[in-house]
C-alpha positions in Angstrom: 94.7 171.9 13.7 94.7 169.4 16.6 91.3 168.2 18.0 92.7 165.7 20.4 91.1 167.1 23.6 87.8 167.5 21.8 87.9 163.9 20.6 88.5 162.8 24.1 85.7 165.0 25.4 83.3 163.7 22.8 84.1 160.1 23.8 83.4 161.0 27.4 80.2 162.8 26.6 79.0 159.8 24.6 79.1 157.7 27.7 76.6 159.8 29.5 74.6 161.8 26.9 72.8 160.2 23.9 75.0 160.7 20.9 77.3 162.8 23.1 75.2 166.0 22.5 72.1 167.7 23.7 70.9 168.7 20.2 71.4 166.2 17.3 73.0 168.5 14.7 75.9 169.3 17.0 77.2 165.8 16.6 78.6 166.6 13.2 76.9 163.5 11.8 76.3 165.0 8.3 79.8 166.6 7.9 82.0 164.0 9.6 84.7 164.4 12.2 84.6 165.4 15.8 82.7 168.5 16.9 85.1 171.0 18.6 84.2 171.4 22.3 84.0 175.1 23.0 85.8 176.7 25.9 84.8 180.3 25.5 84.0 183.1 23.0 84.7 186.7 22.6 83.3 189.0 19.9 83.1 187.2 16.6 85.4 184.4 17.7 85.2 181.2 19.7 88.0 179.0 21.1 87.9 175.3 21.7 89.5 173.2 24.5 92.4 172.4 22.2 93.2 176.1 22.0 92.0 176.5 18.3 90.6 179.8 17.3 87.6 180.2 14.9 85.7 183.0 13.3 82.2 182.0 14.4 79.4 182.2 11.7 77.0 180.3 13.9 76.7 182.6 16.8 74.8 180.1 19.0 72.5 179.5 16.0 71.5 183.2 15.8 70.9 184.8 19.2 74.3 186.6 19.5 73.7 189.5 17.2 76.3 191.4 19.2 78.7 188.5 19.3 80.0 186.7 22.3 80.4 188.3 25.7 79.0 191.7 24.7 79.8 194.0 27.7 76.3 195.6 27.8 74.4 192.3 27.8 76.9 190.7 30.2 76.5 193.6 32.6 72.7 193.4 32.5 72.8 189.7 33.2 75.3 189.9 36.1 73.4 192.8 37.7 70.2 190.7 37.5 71.8 187.5 38.8 72.9 189.3 41.9 69.2 189.9 42.7 68.1 186.3 42.2 68.0 183.8 39.3 64.3 183.2 39.3 61.2 183.8 41.5 58.3 182.1 39.8 56.5 185.4 40.3 55.9 188.5 38.2 58.7 191.0 37.8 58.6 194.4 36.1 61.4 193.4 33.6 58.9 191.0 31.9 56.6 193.9 31.2 59.5 196.1 30.0 60.6 193.6 27.4 57.0 192.9 26.4 56.4 196.6 26.0 59.4 196.9 23.7 58.2 194.1 21.5 54.5 195.3 21.3 55.5 198.8 20.5 57.8 197.7 17.7 55.5 195.1 15.9 52.2 196.3 14.4 51.0 192.7 14.4 51.5 192.2 18.2 49.1 193.6 20.7 50.1 191.3 23.5 53.0 188.8 24.0 53.7 185.9 26.4 57.2 184.6 27.2 58.2 181.0 27.3 61.6 179.2 27.4 62.2 178.0 23.9 61.1 178.3 20.3 59.5 174.9 20.5 57.3 176.1 23.4 56.4 179.3 21.6 55.2 177.4 18.5 53.4 174.7 20.4 51.6 177.3 22.4 50.7 179.4 19.5 49.2 176.5 17.6 47.2 175.4 20.7 45.9 179.0 20.9 45.0 179.0 17.2 43.1 175.8 17.6 41.3 177.1 20.7 40.4 180.4 19.0 39.1 178.8 15.8 37.7 175.6 17.3 39.3 173.6 14.5 41.9 170.8 14.7 43.9 170.8 11.4 47.0 172.8 10.7 49.1 173.4 7.6 52.9 173.4 7.7 55.5 173.3 5.0 58.0 170.6 4.0 61.4 171.7 5.3 60.2 174.3 7.8 61.2 173.4 11.3 59.1 174.7 14.2 60.6 172.8 17.1 60.3 169.2 18.2 56.7 169.0 19.5 54.9 165.9 18.2 52.5 167.3 15.7 55.2 169.3 13.9 57.8 166.6 13.4 56.5 165.9 9.9 58.9 166.6 7.0 60.9 168.9 9.3 64.1 170.5 8.2 67.4 171.2 10.0 68.6 168.3 12.2 65.8 166.0 11.1 66.7 166.6 7.5 70.3 166.1 8.1 69.8 162.7 9.5 67.4 161.7 6.7 64.6 161.1 9.1 62.0 163.8 8.5 59.4 162.2 10.8 60.5 160.9 14.2 59.6 157.6 15.8 57.6 158.1 19.0 55.2 160.5 17.3 51.7 159.0 17.3 49.9 159.0 13.9 46.8 160.3 15.7 48.6 163.5 16.3 50.2 164.0 12.9 46.9 163.2 11.0 45.9 166.8 11.9 49.1 168.2 10.3 48.7 168.8 6.5 51.9 169.2 4.5 52.3 171.8 1.7 55.2 172.8 -0.5 57.1 176.0 0.4 56.5 178.8 -2.0 53.7 176.9 -3.7 50.3 178.4 -2.9 48.4 175.8 -4.9 49.6 173.0 -2.6 48.2 175.0 0.3 44.8 175.3 -1.3 44.8 171.5 -1.8 45.4 171.1 1.9 42.4 173.3 2.7 40.3 171.3 0.2 41.4 168.0 1.8 40.8 169.1 5.4 37.8 167.4 7.0 38.1 169.0 10.5 38.8 172.6 9.2 42.1 174.4 9.1 42.9 176.3 12.4 46.1 177.9 11.2 48.9 178.0 8.6 52.3 178.2 10.1 55.3 179.3 8.0 58.8 180.5 8.4 58.5 183.7 6.2 62.3 183.4 5.9 63.0 179.7 6.2 66.3 179.0 8.0 66.1 175.3 8.6 66.4 173.9 5.1 69.2 176.4 4.5 68.3 180.0 4.0 65.2 180.0 1.7 63.1 183.2 1.8 59.4 183.0 1.0 58.4 184.9 -2.1 56.3 188.0 -1.5 53.4 186.7 -3.6 53.4 183.5 -1.7 53.0 185.2 1.7 50.4 187.6 0.3 48.5 184.6 -1.0 48.6 182.9 2.4 47.2 186.0 4.0 44.3 186.1 1.5 43.6 182.4 1.9 43.5 182.6 5.7 41.2 185.7 5.5 38.8 183.9 3.2 38.6 180.8 5.3 38.8 182.1 8.9 42.1 180.3 9.5 44.9 182.1 11.4 48.3 182.9 9.8 51.3 182.3 12.1 54.7 183.6 11.2 57.5 181.6 12.9 60.1 184.2 13.3 62.1 182.5 16.1 65.1 182.7 13.8 64.4 185.6 11.5 62.9 188.0 14.2 65.4 190.8 14.8 67.8 189.0 12.5 66.7 189.6 9.0 65.8 193.2 10.0 64.7 195.0 13.2 61.2 193.6 12.5 62.3 190.3 11.0 60.5 189.3 7.8 57.8 191.9 8.7 60.3 194.6 8.1 60.9 193.3 4.6 57.5 192.1 3.4 54.3 194.0 4.2 52.2 191.0 5.2 50.8 191.0 8.7 50.3 187.6 10.5 47.7 186.9 13.2 50.3 185.4 15.5 54.1 185.6 15.7 56.6 183.3 17.4 59.9 184.8 18.5 63.1 183.6 20.2 66.8 183.7 19.7 67.7 187.4 19.7 65.0 188.3 22.3 67.0 186.2 24.8 70.4 187.7 24.0 71.9 184.2 24.3 69.7 183.0 27.1 66.9 180.5 26.5 63.8 182.5 25.7 60.9 182.2 23.4 57.7 184.2 22.9 54.5 184.3 21.0 52.2 187.2 20.5 49.5 188.6 18.2 46.1 190.3 18.0 44.5 191.2 21.2 41.3 189.2 20.7 43.3 186.1 20.0 45.8 186.5 22.9 42.9 187.2 25.3 41.9 183.5 24.9 45.0 182.6 27.0 44.6 181.5 30.6 44.0 183.2 33.0 42.2 185.7 30.8 40.7 183.0 28.7 40.2 179.2 28.5 43.3 178.1 26.6 45.9 176.8 29.1 49.6 177.5 28.8 52.1 177.8 31.7 55.8 177.6 32.5 57.6 177.8 35.9 60.7 179.6 34.5 58.9 181.6 31.8 59.9 185.2 31.9 62.7 184.6 34.4 64.5 187.9 35.1 68.0 186.8 33.9 66.7 185.9 30.5 64.6 189.0 30.3 67.5 191.2 31.2 69.7 189.7 28.4 66.9 190.1 25.9 66.0 193.6 27.0 69.6 194.8 26.7 69.9 193.2 23.3 66.7 194.7 21.9 67.4 198.2 23.3 70.9 198.1 21.7 69.3 197.2 18.3 66.7 200.0 18.6 69.3 202.5 19.4 71.4 201.6 16.4 69.2 200.0 13.6 71.8 201.0 11.0 73.9 198.0 12.0 71.6 195.9 9.9 72.8 197.7 6.8 76.4 197.0 7.8 75.8 193.3 8.6 73.9 192.8 5.4 76.9 194.4 3.5 79.2 192.0 5.2 77.0 189.0 4.5 76.9 189.9 0.8 80.7 190.4 0.8 81.0 186.9 2.3 78.6 185.1 -0.1 80.0 186.9 -3.1 83.5 185.7 -2.0 82.2 182.1 -1.6 80.7 182.3 -5.1 84.0 183.6 -6.6 85.9 180.8 -4.8 83.5 178.2 -6.1 83.6 179.6 -9.6 87.4 179.5 -9.6 87.2 175.7 -9.3 84.1 175.4 -11.6 81.9 174.3 -8.7 78.2 175.2 -8.8 77.1 177.3 -5.8 74.1 179.5 -5.1 73.8 181.9 -2.2 71.2 184.0 -0.3 71.3 186.9 2.1 68.6 188.4 4.3 69.9 191.1 6.6 72.5 189.4 8.9 71.5 185.9 7.8 73.2 184.1 4.9 73.1 180.7 3.3 74.6 178.8 0.4 74.0 175.5 -1.5 76.2 173.5 -3.7 73.7 173.6 -6.5 73.3 175.0 -10.0 69.8 176.3 -9.4 68.1 178.7 -7.0 66.6 176.9 -4.0 62.9 177.7 -3.5 61.7 174.7 -1.4 62.8 171.6 0.5 63.0 169.4 -2.5 65.4 171.9 -4.1 67.5 172.0 -0.9 67.7 168.2 -0.7 68.9 168.0 -4.3 72.0 170.1 -3.5 75.4 168.4 -3.2 75.7 167.6 0.5 78.9 165.6 0.0 80.6 168.8 -1.3 79.2 170.7 1.6 80.7 168.2 4.1 84.1 168.5 2.4 83.9 172.3 2.4 82.8 172.4 6.0 85.7 170.3 7.3 88.2 172.3 5.1 86.9 175.6 6.5 87.0 174.3 10.1 90.6 173.3 9.7 91.3 176.8 8.6 89.6 178.4 11.6 86.2 179.1 10.0 83.3 177.8 12.1 80.2 177.3 9.8 76.9 175.6 10.6 77.5 171.8 10.6 74.6 171.0 8.3 73.8 171.9 4.6 70.3 172.7 5.8 71.2 175.5 8.3 71.7 179.2 8.1 74.8 181.3 8.9 74.9 184.6 10.8 76.9 187.8 10.8 77.5 189.5 14.2 78.1 193.2 14.9 81.8 192.8 15.8 82.7 191.4 12.4 84.6 193.6 9.9 85.8 193.5 6.3 89.0 191.9 7.6 86.9 189.1 9.3 85.1 188.4 6.0 88.2 188.5 3.9 89.9 185.9 6.1 86.9 183.6 5.6 86.9 184.2 1.8 90.7 183.4 1.6 90.0 180.2 3.4 87.1 179.4 1.1 89.4 179.5 -2.0 91.6 176.9 -0.4 88.6 174.9 0.8 87.0 174.9 -2.7 90.2 173.3 -4.1 89.8 170.5 -1.6 86.2 170.1 -2.7 87.3 169.7 -6.3 90.1 167.3 -5.3 87.9 165.0 -3.1 84.5 165.0 -4.8 
């Protein structure tokens, strides 16, 4: 494949945008080469400015559960745009989407919309602190909850990719209230509670971690977190910005019967538009201004275009929940194909699937936490990623990210990717 135009575009972007990108992982720093600059997408595929075609297993990092340019979502957006992009005033479509979410999630009595997952998590933590009148929070190594200051401590995803888990510019006075525990290790959480001087306001966790690769929380671990929070008066926050409506119609809560106090959502609820949300128990949410004293605001929050895209997406999912069964089948077909391709070259590989989410590590052991993820062979991943890209398979450009199946994909789509994987694994073996 030729990437000449993308190479030129990247050089041009680098002149005006830090690193040439608006989100670090997009720069392909951990996999090498030039990121393809995308011209358009349709269904399960994207096309770059050089005219190359790719099967897209990134799907805008999760939101596009119905693929690119779905006609129903596209129509909803266009109809709404014709009425105005934003008003900074209430619209009924905000209530419509909020009602859909509240009626679906037993753990959510009220929900507030924001513009990103980072905003959702930042606001949920402020609310938890205001509700409990405590300062400290517990997060887990490798779980990424956005780029707000107090959470950039041992973060996964892009921060892990660049080997810089904590970011310069984050004051120690803020991070001192963030206590770190090990994912899937309840004893490490208990130690955090014992060490806290100011009291723990909340424990925030990705119940299906997607930013150290796909690493689901064990059922007993989540149940233990619930019991610990109940015993201490801390709130339990599920960050389902990625897994919400992706792992199942109810995200992790559709798989594991553990109810959090607060939930953060994003991705799919925007249908491809920038949307985040946080919701939870009524007594907690009533602390938010203007109903209560905890302040949170956003000029473009709940803007009608984003709400229209999200509403169309959620209603399509509710109308046909069986698509999760089919997408999970395709995800398993893909990962089993990757495993077979790796085995044919005697390359260690482990895989994971949760609904329409999939992940894989070049490792000989099951990955249960961030340390396990970091011990995987990232050099092999980089070789594999480039080899797959050259064969028209677009995978997440970091070993610490998750892949996604979309509804337009078929057995033929998956089989094309698996055939490419056999060839790519041969390159891994040759170049390691």
